C-alpha positions as CSV (number, residue, x, y, z in Angstrom):
1,M,22.8,-41.0,-11.9
2,S,18.6,-42.3,-11.0
3,H,18.3,-42.2,-7.3
4,T,15.2,-40.3,-6.2
5,L,15.5,-37.6,-4.5
6,T,12.7,-36.4,-2.1
7,F,11.9,-32.8,-1.2
8,A,9.9,-31.3,1.6
9,L,8.8,-28.0,0.7
10,A,8.0,-26.0,3.6
11,Q,5.9,-23.0,3.1
12,T,6.1,-21.4,6.0
13,N,5.4,-17.9,8.4
14,P,8.5,-16.7,9.8
15,T,8.8,-13.4,12.6
16,V,11.0,-10.6,11.4
17,G,14.1,-10.9,14.4
18,D,12.5,-14.0,15.9
19,M,15.6,-15.6,14.9
20,A,14.6,-18.7,18.0
21,G,11.5,-18.8,17.0
22,N,12.0,-19.0,13.3
23,I,14.5,-21.7,13.7
24,A,11.9,-23.7,15.9
25,I,9.4,-24.0,13.1
26,I,12.6,-25.4,11.1
27,R,12.8,-28.1,13.5
28,Q,9.5,-28.7,13.8
29,E,9.1,-28.7,9.8
30,R,12.2,-30.8,9.3
31,A,11.2,-33.4,12.0
32,K,7.9,-33.8,9.7
33,A,9.5,-34.2,6.6
34,A,11.8,-36.8,8.5
35,A,8.9,-38.8,9.1
36,Q,8.2,-39.4,5.8
37,N,11.4,-40.3,4.7
38,V,12.3,-37.1,3.0
39,D,15.9,-36.2,2.0
40,V,15.8,-32.6,1.7
41,V,13.4,-30.6,3.9
42,V,13.5,-26.7,1.8
43,F,12.7,-23.3,3.6
44,P,11.6,-20.1,1.8
45,E,14.5,-16.9,1.4
46,L,15.4,-15.3,5.2
47,M,13.9,-18.0,6.8
48,V,15.8,-17.3,9.8
49,T,15.7,-13.5,10.1
50,G,12.3,-13.1,9.0
51,Y,11.3,-10.9,5.6
52,P,12.4,-8.0,5.3
53,P,14.5,-7.5,8.5
54,E,14.5,-3.9,6.8
55,D,17.7,-1.9,8.9
56,L,17.6,-4.8,11.7
57,V,20.3,-5.9,9.5
58,L,22.8,-3.4,10.0
59,R,22.9,-4.3,13.4
60,A,26.3,-6.1,14.7
61,G,24.4,-8.3,17.2
62,F,21.7,-9.1,15.2
63,Q,23.9,-10.4,12.2
64,R,25.6,-12.6,15.1
65,W,22.9,-14.0,16.0
66,A,21.3,-15.1,12.8
67,M,24.6,-16.7,12.0
68,D,25.2,-18.3,15.4
69,E,21.6,-20.2,14.9
70,I,22.7,-21.2,11.1
71,E,25.8,-22.5,12.3
72,Q,24.0,-24.3,15.6
73,L,21.5,-25.9,12.8
74,A,23.9,-27.0,10.6
75,L,25.1,-29.4,13.3
76,E,22.0,-30.4,13.8
77,T,22.4,-32.5,10.6
78,A,24.4,-34.8,11.8
79,D,21.6,-36.5,13.4
80,G,21.0,-38.5,9.7
81,G,18.0,-36.7,9.9
82,P,16.8,-34.5,6.0
83,D,19.8,-32.0,4.7
84,I,18.3,-28.1,5.1
85,I,18.0,-25.5,2.1
86,T,17.4,-22.5,3.6
87,G,17.6,-18.7,3.4
88,G,19.3,-16.2,5.8
89,I,21.6,-13.8,6.1
90,W,25.8,-14.1,6.0
91,L,28.8,-11.6,7.0
92,E,31.9,-12.4,4.8
93,A,35.0,-9.9,4.3
94,G,33.1,-7.4,6.0
95,Q,30.1,-7.5,3.6
96,L,26.7,-8.9,4.7
97,Y,24.3,-10.9,2.1
98,N,21.3,-12.3,1.8
99,A,22.4,-15.7,1.4
100,A,21.3,-19.6,0.7
101,F,22.3,-22.3,2.5
102,H,22.7,-26.0,2.2
103,L,23.1,-27.7,5.4
104,A,24.1,-31.9,5.8
105,Q,26.2,-33.8,8.0
106,G,26.5,-31.4,10.6
107,E,28.5,-28.8,8.6
108,I,27.7,-25.9,6.4
109,K,28.1,-27.6,3.0
110,A,27.7,-24.6,0.4
111,I,26.3,-21.0,1.0
112,Q,25.1,-19.0,-1.8
113,F,24.6,-15.0,-2.0
114,K,21.7,-13.2,-4.0
115,Q,23.1,-11.9,-7.3
116,H,20.0,-9.3,-7.8
117,L,19.1,-7.1,-5.2
118,P,15.3,-5.9,-5.6
119,N,15.4,-1.9,-4.9
120,Y,11.8,-0.6,-6.1
121,G,8.6,-0.5,-4.2
122,V,8.4,-2.1,-0.9
123,F,12.4,-3.5,-1.2
124,D,15.3,-1.8,-0.2
125,E,17.7,-4.6,-0.1
126,A,20.7,-2.9,-2.4
127,R,21.0,-0.5,0.6
128,V,21.5,-3.1,3.3
129,F,23.3,-5.9,1.2
130,T,25.9,-6.1,-1.0
131,A,25.3,-8.5,-4.4
132,G,26.5,-11.9,-5.0
133,D,28.4,-12.4,-8.2
134,G,27.8,-15.8,-9.1
135,A,26.4,-19.2,-8.4
136,E,27.4,-23.0,-9.1
137,P,25.1,-26.0,-8.5
138,W,25.2,-27.5,-5.1
139,N,25.5,-31.7,-4.8
140,V,22.7,-32.4,-2.8
141,R,23.1,-36.3,-2.2
142,G,24.9,-36.7,-5.2
143,R,22.6,-34.5,-7.7
144,K,23.3,-31.2,-9.0
145,V,21.1,-28.9,-7.7
146,G,21.3,-24.6,-8.8
147,V,19.5,-22.9,-6.1
148,V,18.0,-19.5,-7.3
149,I,16.9,-16.5,-4.5
150,C,13.9,-14.7,-5.1
151,E,14.6,-12.1,-7.8
152,D,17.4,-13.7,-9.0
153,T,14.3,-15.9,-10.8
154,W,13.3,-13.2,-12.7
155,F,16.7,-13.1,-14.6
156,A,17.8,-15.4,-17.1
157,D,21.2,-15.1,-16.2
158,V,21.0,-16.9,-12.5
159,S,19.4,-19.9,-13.7
160,G,21.1,-20.0,-17.4
161,N,24.3,-20.1,-15.5
162,L,23.6,-23.1,-13.0
163,R,22.3,-25.0,-15.8
164,G,25.3,-24.1,-18.4
165,L,27.2,-25.9,-14.6
166,G,25.7,-29.2,-15.0
167,A,22.2,-28.2,-12.6
168,E,19.9,-30.8,-13.0
169,I,16.7,-29.2,-11.1
170,L,16.0,-25.6,-10.0
171,I,14.8,-24.4,-6.8
172,S,13.6,-21.0,-6.4
173,I,13.4,-19.5,-2.5
174,N,11.1,-16.8,-2.2
175,A,9.8,-13.9,-0.2
176,S,7.5,-12.1,-2.7
177,P,4.6,-10.4,-1.6
178,Y,1.0,-10.3,-2.4
179,E,-0.1,-7.9,-5.3
180,I,-3.2,-8.4,-7.4
181,S,-1.9,-10.0,-10.4
182,K,1.6,-10.9,-8.9
183,P,0.7,-14.8,-9.0
184,E,0.3,-14.7,-12.7
185,Q,3.2,-12.8,-12.8
186,R,5.3,-15.3,-11.0
187,R,4.0,-17.9,-13.0
188,E,5.4,-16.1,-16.4
189,E,8.7,-15.8,-15.2
190,V,9.5,-19.3,-13.9
191,L,7.9,-20.8,-17.1
192,A,10.5,-18.8,-19.0
193,R,12.9,-19.9,-16.8
194,V,12.1,-23.7,-17.6
195,K,11.8,-22.5,-21.0
196,E,15.3,-21.1,-21.3
197,T,16.7,-24.1,-19.5
198,G,14.4,-27.2,-20.0
199,L,14.9,-27.8,-16.1
200,P,12.4,-28.5,-13.7
201,L,11.6,-26.0,-11.3
202,L,10.3,-25.7,-7.4
203,Y,9.2,-22.4,-6.8
204,L,8.6,-21.8,-3.0
205,N,7.3,-18.8,-1.0
206,L,6.8,-17.3,2.2
207,V,3.1,-16.4,3.7
208,G,1.9,-14.6,6.3
209,G,2.1,-10.7,6.9
210,Q,4.6,-8.4,8.0
211,D,3.4,-4.8,8.5
212,D,2.5,-3.6,5.3
213,I,3.3,-6.6,2.8
214,V,1.8,-9.9,2.9
215,F,3.2,-12.7,1.4
216,D,0.5,-15.4,0.0
217,G,2.4,-18.7,-0.7
218,G,0.6,-20.5,-3.6
219,S,4.3,-22.0,-4.0
220,F,4.2,-24.5,-7.3
221,I,5.9,-27.1,-8.9
222,V,6.8,-26.8,-12.9
223,D,8.0,-29.9,-14.7
224,V,10.4,-29.7,-17.9
225,H,7.5,-29.2,-20.2
226,G,6.5,-26.2,-18.9
227,K,3.3,-27.6,-17.0
228,E,2.2,-26.3,-13.5
229,I,1.7,-29.8,-11.8
230,A,1.1,-28.8,-8.4
231,R,0.7,-26.0,-6.0
232,L,0.8,-25.5,-2.4
233,K,-2.2,-23.4,-0.3
234,S,-2.6,-20.0,-0.6
235,H,-2.8,-17.9,2.5
236,A,-1.9,-20.5,4.4
237,E,1.5,-22.4,6.1
238,D,1.9,-26.0,4.1
239,L,4.3,-28.9,3.7
240,A,4.8,-30.9,0.5
241,I,6.4,-33.7,-0.6
242,V,8.2,-34.0,-4.2
243,R,10.0,-36.9,-5.4
244,W,12.8,-36.5,-8.5
245,D,14.0,-39.4,-9.6
246,G,16.3,-37.2,-12.4
247,Q,13.7,-37.8,-15.6
248,G,10.0,-36.5,-13.8
249,L,8.5,-35.3,-11.0
250,D,6.4,-37.3,-8.2
251,V,3.8,-34.7,-6.8
252,S,1.2,-37.4,-6.2
253,S,1.1,-37.0,-2.1
254,I,0.1,-33.0,-3.1
255,P,-3.7,-32.2,-3.1
256,E,-5.5,-30.1,-5.0
257,N,-4.9,-26.4,-4.6
258,P,-7.3,-24.3,-6.2
259,V,-6.1,-20.7,-7.1
260,P,-8.7,-18.6,-5.8
261,C,-10.3,-15.7,-7.7
262,R,-9.4,-12.2,-7.4
263,E,-11.9,-11.0,-4.6
264,E,-11.3,-14.0,-2.7
265,S,-7.8,-13.9,-2.7
266,I,-8.0,-10.2,-2.0
267,Y,-10.1,-11.1,1.4
268,R,-7.7,-13.4,2.3
269,T,-4.4,-10.7,1.8
270,L,-6.5,-8.8,4.0
271,V,-7.5,-11.1,6.6
272,L,-4.1,-12.5,7.0
273,G,-2.2,-9.0,6.8
274,L,-4.2,-8.0,10.1
275,R,-4.4,-11.4,11.9
276,D,-0.6,-11.4,11.4
277,Y,-0.1,-7.6,12.7
278,V,-1.9,-8.3,15.9
279,Q,-0.1,-12.1,16.3
280,K,3.1,-10.5,16.0
281,T,2.8,-7.2,18.0
282,R,1.1,-9.4,20.7
283,Q,-2.0,-7.3,20.8
284,Q,-5.1,-8.8,22.4
285,G,-7.7,-7.5,20.3
286,V,-9.6,-4.6,17.9
287,L,-11.8,-2.2,18.3
288,L,-13.6,0.3,15.5
289,G,-16.2,2.8,14.6
290,L,-19.3,0.7,13.1
291,S,-21.1,3.9,11.0
292,G,-23.5,1.2,9.4
293,G,-21.7,2.3,6.2
294,I,-20.1,-0.5,3.8
295,D,-16.1,0.0,5.1
296,S,-16.6,0.0,8.9
297,A,-18.9,-3.3,8.1
298,I,-16.4,-5.1,5.9
299,V,-13.4,-4.0,7.8
300,A,-15.4,-5.5,11.0
301,A,-16.1,-8.7,8.8
302,I,-12.5,-8.8,8.2
303,A,-11.3,-8.9,11.7
304,V,-13.9,-11.2,12.9
305,D,-12.3,-13.8,10.3
306,A,-9.1,-12.8,11.5
307,L,-9.1,-12.8,14.7
308,G,-12.6,-14.1,15.9
309,A,-15.7,-12.4,17.1
310,D,-14.5,-12.6,20.6
311,R,-11.5,-10.3,20.1
312,V,-13.3,-7.8,17.8
313,R,-15.1,-4.9,19.8
314,G,-17.5,-2.1,17.7
315,V,-18.5,1.4,18.9
316,L,-21.2,2.9,17.6
317,M,-20.8,7.1,17.6
318,P,-24.0,8.6,16.7
319,S,-24.3,12.6,15.8
320,K,-27.6,14.9,15.5
321,F,-26.7,14.1,11.8
322,T,-26.4,10.1,12.2
323,S,-29.9,8.4,10.4
324,D,-31.6,5.9,12.3
325,D,-31.0,3.7,9.3
326,S,-27.1,3.9,10.1
327,N,-27.5,3.0,13.7
328,V,-30.0,0.2,12.8
329,D,-27.3,-1.0,9.9
330,A,-24.5,-0.6,12.4
331,L,-25.9,-2.6,15.3
332,E,-26.9,-5.5,12.2
333,T,-23.5,-5.9,11.4
334,A,-22.5,-6.6,15.0
335,R,-25.1,-8.9,15.3
336,L,-24.4,-10.9,12.0
337,L,-20.5,-11.1,13.3
338,G,-21.5,-11.7,16.9
339,I,-19.4,-8.5,18.5
340,R,-19.9,-6.2,21.2
341,A,-21.1,-2.9,20.4
342,D,-21.2,0.0,22.5
343,T,-22.9,2.9,21.7
344,V,-21.3,6.7,22.8
345,S,-23.1,9.7,21.5
346,I,-20.8,12.7,20.4
347,R,-23.5,15.0,20.9
348,P,-22.1,16.3,24.7
349,G,-18.6,16.4,22.9
350,V,-19.9,18.2,20.1
351,E,-22.0,21.0,22.3
352,A,-19.0,21.0,24.5
353,F,-16.9,22.1,21.4
354,D,-19.3,24.5,20.2
355,G,-19.3,26.5,23.8
356,M,-15.4,26.6,24.0
357,L,-14.7,27.8,20.3
358,A,-18.0,30.0,19.7
359,D,-15.7,33.4,20.8
360,V,-13.0,32.2,18.4
361,F,-15.2,31.4,15.4
362,R,-17.7,34.5,16.2
363,G,-17.8,36.4,13.2
364,H,-17.2,32.9,10.5
365,A,-19.8,30.8,9.2
366,P,-20.1,27.1,10.1
367,N,-17.6,25.2,7.0
368,V,-15.3,22.2,7.6
369,A,-14.2,23.2,10.9
370,E,-17.6,22.0,12.8
371,E,-17.3,18.8,10.8
372,N,-14.2,17.8,11.6
373,I,-14.8,18.1,15.1
374,Q,-16.9,15.6,14.8
375,A,-14.8,13.1,13.1
376,R,-11.7,13.9,15.8
377,L,-14.3,13.6,18.9
378,R,-15.0,10.1,17.5
379,G,-11.0,9.5,17.2
380,N,-10.6,10.3,20.8
381,I,-13.6,8.0,21.8
382,L,-11.9,5.0,20.4
383,M,-8.5,6.1,21.4
384,A,-9.6,6.2,25.0
385,I,-11.5,3.2,25.0
386,S,-8.4,1.4,23.5
387,N,-6.2,3.2,26.2
388,K,-8.4,2.0,28.8
389,I,-9.3,-1.8,27.5
390,G,-5.7,-2.4,25.7
391,W,-7.2,-3.3,22.2
392,I,-5.8,-1.4,19.3
393,V,-7.8,1.0,16.9
394,L,-8.4,-0.1,13.1
395,N,-8.5,2.3,11.0
396,T,-11.5,2.3,8.3
397,S,-10.7,4.9,5.4
398,N,-10.4,2.9,2.2
399,K,-7.5,4.1,-0.8
400,S,-10.0,6.1,-2.4
401,E,-10.6,8.9,0.5
402,T,-7.4,8.7,1.8
403,A,-6.2,9.5,-1.9
404,V,-8.4,12.5,-2.0
405,G,-7.9,13.4,1.6
406,Y,-11.6,13.2,2.2
407,S,-10.7,12.2,5.7
408,T,-9.8,14.1,9.0
409,L,-6.5,14.0,10.3
410,Y,-6.6,12.7,14.1
411,G,-10.3,11.9,13.9
412,D,-11.2,8.7,11.0
413,M,-7.4,8.7,10.1
414,C,-6.2,7.5,13.5
415,G,-5.7,4.1,14.5
416,A,-3.2,1.4,14.7
417,Y,-3.5,-0.4,11.4
418,S,-5.6,0.5,8.2
419,V,-7.1,-2.4,6.9
420,L,-8.5,-0.9,3.8
421,K,-5.2,1.4,3.2
422,D,-4.4,0.1,-0.5
423,V,-8.4,-0.8,-1.2
424,Y,-10.1,1.3,-3.6
425,K,-14.0,2.3,-2.9
426,T,-15.2,0.4,-5.9
427,Q,-13.3,-3.1,-4.4
428,V,-14.9,-2.7,-1.1
429,Y,-17.7,-3.1,-2.9
430,A,-16.8,-5.9,-4.9
431,L,-15.1,-7.7,-1.2
432,A,-18.2,-7.1,0.3
433,N,-20.5,-8.9,-2.1
434,W,-17.8,-12.0,-2.4
435,R,-18.0,-12.4,1.4
436,N,-21.9,-12.2,1.7
437,S,-22.0,-15.0,-0.7
438,V,-19.9,-16.9,1.2
439,G,-22.3,-16.4,4.3
440,Q,-23.8,-12.8,5.0
441,V,-22.0,-11.1,7.6
442,I,-22.9,-7.2,5.9
443,P,-26.5,-5.7,5.6
444,E,-27.7,-5.6,2.2
445,R,-28.1,-1.8,2.9
446,S,-24.8,-0.9,4.1
447,I,-23.8,-2.3,0.4
448,T,-26.6,-0.5,-1.5
449,K,-27.1,3.1,-0.2
450,A,-25.5,6.2,-1.2
451,P,-22.2,6.3,1.0
452,T,-22.0,9.5,3.3
453,A,-19.8,10.5,6.3
454,E,-23.1,11.8,7.6
455,L,-21.4,15.1,9.1
456,R,-24.3,17.5,8.0
457,E,-27.7,17.8,7.2
458,N,-28.1,15.5,3.7
459,Q,-24.4,15.0,2.9
460,K,-23.3,12.3,0.2
461,D,-19.9,11.5,-0.7
462,E,-20.7,12.4,-4.2
463,D,-21.4,16.0,-3.3
464,S,-17.8,16.5,-3.3
465,L,-16.2,13.6,-5.0
466,P,-16.7,11.9,-8.4
467,P,-19.1,9.2,-8.6
468,Y,-16.5,6.2,-7.0
469,D,-16.3,4.2,-10.2
470,T,-15.0,7.4,-12.1
471,L,-12.9,8.9,-9.3
472,D,-11.1,5.6,-9.1
473,A,-10.5,5.0,-12.4
474,L,-8.6,8.5,-12.4
475,L,-6.7,7.7,-9.1
476,H,-5.8,4.6,-10.7
477,G,-4.1,6.0,-13.5
478,L,-2.6,8.7,-11.4
479,I,-1.0,6.7,-8.8
480,E,-0.5,3.1,-10.4
481,E,0.0,4.2,-14.4
482,K,1.7,7.6,-13.2
483,L,-0.5,9.2,-16.0
484,S,-0.5,12.8,-16.6
485,M,-3.5,15.2,-16.9
486,R,-3.4,15.6,-20.6
487,A,-3.2,11.3,-20.8
488,L,-6.4,11.6,-18.6
489,M,-8.2,14.1,-20.3
490,D,-7.0,11.9,-23.8
491,R,-9.4,9.2,-22.4
492,G,-12.0,11.1,-22.3
493,Y,-12.3,12.6,-18.7
494,P,-13.5,16.6,-18.1
495,R,-10.6,18.6,-17.9
496,E,-12.2,20.3,-14.6
497,M,-12.3,16.8,-12.8
498,V,-9.1,15.9,-13.6
499,E,-7.4,18.5,-12.2
500,K,-9.4,18.7,-9.4
501,V,-8.9,15.1,-8.5
502,T,-5.1,15.9,-9.4
503,R,-4.9,18.4,-6.8
504,L,-6.8,16.4,-4.2
505,L,-4.5,13.8,-4.2
506,Y,-1.3,15.7,-4.1
507,S,-2.4,18.4,-1.9
508,A,-3.2,15.5,0.6
509,E,0.0,14.2,0.8
510,Y,0.6,15.6,4.5
511,K,-2.3,13.7,5.6
512,R,-1.0,10.4,4.1
513,R,2.2,10.6,5.9
514,Q,0.7,10.6,8.9
515,A,-1.7,7.6,8.2
516,P,-1.0,4.5,10.1
517,P,0.7,1.6,8.3
518,G,-1.9,-0.7,6.2
519,V,-2.3,-3.7,4.1
520,K,-0.4,-3.6,0.9
521,I,-2.4,-5.2,-2.1
522,T,-1.7,-3.2,-5.5
523,S,1.6,-2.2,-7.0
524,M,1.6,1.4,-5.1
525,L,0.8,1.5,-1.4
526,F,1.0,5.1,0.1
527,G,4.2,5.4,1.8
528,K,6.6,2.7,0.9
529,D,5.9,2.6,-2.7
530,W,4.4,5.9,-3.1
531,R,7.2,8.4,-2.5
532,Y,6.4,11.6,-3.2
533,P,7.5,15.3,-1.6
534,I,4.9,17.2,0.3
535,A,6.5,20.5,-0.4
536,Q,6.6,20.9,-4.4
537,K,5.5,23.0,-7.7
538,Y,5.8,20.3,-10.3
539,T,2.8,20.7,-12.4
540,Y,1.1,17.2,-13.1
């Protein structure tokens, strides 16, 4: 065979449960592909339902609707336009599958079921799907095409079997969430499959945010020599044309899309995650407390980059402990970003609480209770404004603070979405410096001054915690690396420090259970990845 097969890779952003909207995206991209004389347009894993559908897929009505949409879409291919390869769900003999479909000539030409169901971290496919037990190449306009569904790409057996059955080219359809270093891991696995099979491989990934997780796109094409010859956009929808004549791949129509550096990649992930959370939950805008510190400044910058300045609102909530510099820096953040900033002093509220609690507190020295009243007043103010104007509150806590409980439940932990939930404090500094290198939006003093909660006189974070570079290294060891206290002490950290940080980490679990969802960027996001008991006595 020598005829050329032209593919369009549609890197798209579906919404979970919006079958009508997702099918409309398929129709739209197919029409674009038809205008470029494409033979086959390819869509990511579970494109019809969105990913991950979680327990929605256990509902009979959801299953029927998704399957009806696929059958209707198949009928539409009788128009002589491009074939469709897409992901969806399929119920067969009472078992539900994560499936790939070949739709052409008015019918469902082929169905393939995912064989390796991920059951770790944010994935629980083994809970809702049945694993497939084999795959054969599809006859796509006279050529043998092997389709591999996401996790199946990470195992040699599926692509190897397809090659053994005569596949001439591999297409991997994916819903692979972003993590730091994940793009490199994907590339390594794909190159391994190409080396094993000797076949070119088209890797197509989903793009967009879904609750905690963000799909970063970054689809790519690898030739038979194991060379990446083209890449689609990162963190954006894209449509790329690939022509294959059975020997080589023509990707000349795909523009160069450089891989972003680590800080840019993380920043764009946070922007995309927030934008889609707001858009897909149909919110009008966001508001946040502006303290003059680096965390609220970077969250405000991300929000403006995600939604535009007219949909972001800041609130200054000074107390008697708030420095003039903090107020100046908070207002400067608002000015640089072009957002509205209101000021609501918490002093009258603090005085009211002091009076209300005077009898109950009599005989007790001032302690963290008075500090937390301030944080909770700020949370109440933000939620009151949120209720009044209908915009959601953004939480501004970072992963370092959340890990050790250096935050107030129902205070600075409140909010609908936590942009920095998985971002360590040292990474916050790196992101702020990167964003300012593109164009200054964060006051320099917010970056350089010593971090402080300003809940008492002359308070600094390092009064209660190790320096953040040390703290983050310890937390990374405990959380992402799952190291013991002994292993950390072997790295040279003092016993007292290791024991303290470990104790703080696990004693704060009850707080984290009540924290808002937020963007995942590491392998161990608190919540879906990190699942530890609150009541337990294991010695770490």
